[in-house]
C-alpha positions in Angstrom: 0.0 0.0 0.0 1.4 3.4 -1.0 1.9 6.1 1.6 0.6 9.5 0.9 3.5 11.9 0.3 3.0 15.7 0.7 3.0 17.7 -2.5 3.5 21.3 -3.1 -0.3 21.9 -3.4 -1.0 20.7 0.2 -2.2 23.5 2.5 -1.5 23.4 6.2 -4.5 24.1 8.6 -2.8 27.2 9.9 -2.6 28.7 6.4 -6.4 28.5 5.9 -8.4 31.8 6.3 -11.7 31.9 8.1 -14.7 32.0 5.8 -16.5 35.3 5.5 -20.0 35.3 7.0 -21.7 36.2 3.7 -19.8 33.5 1.9 -20.8 30.9 4.5 -24.4 32.0 4.2 -24.4 31.7 0.4 -22.8 28.2 0.7 -25.4 27.2 3.2 -28.2 28.2 0.8 -26.7 26.2 -2.0 -26.3 23.1 0.2 -29.9 23.5 1.4 -31.2 23.8 -2.1 -29.6 20.6 -3.2 -30.0 18.5 -0.1 -32.6 15.7 -0.2 -33.9 16.5 3.3 -33.1 18.3 6.5 -30.9 15.5 7.9 -28.8 15.4 4.8 -28.5 19.2 4.8 -27.3 19.2 8.5 -24.8 16.5 7.7 -23.4 18.2 4.6 -23.2 21.6 6.4 -21.3 20.0 9.3 -19.0 18.1 7.0 -18.2 21.3 5.1 -17.6 23.2 8.4 -20.3 25.8 7.5 -23.1 24.7 9.9 -25.0 27.7 11.3 -24.1 28.8 14.9 -26.6 27.7 17.5 -26.1 30.9 19.6 -29.1 32.5 21.2 -28.1 36.2 20.8 
């Protein structure tokens, strides 16, 4: 079995920028539009790291 070797296109976690709020909202809308149901939508949003905050402000 081959071992994954890092390439020049790999990005370290610390090099990633946080997603802008408006960009996250747009992505959430796209995911919601294509999800089969609410459970799938929640799963996909979570997997993509764009799940809405559950804050009660």
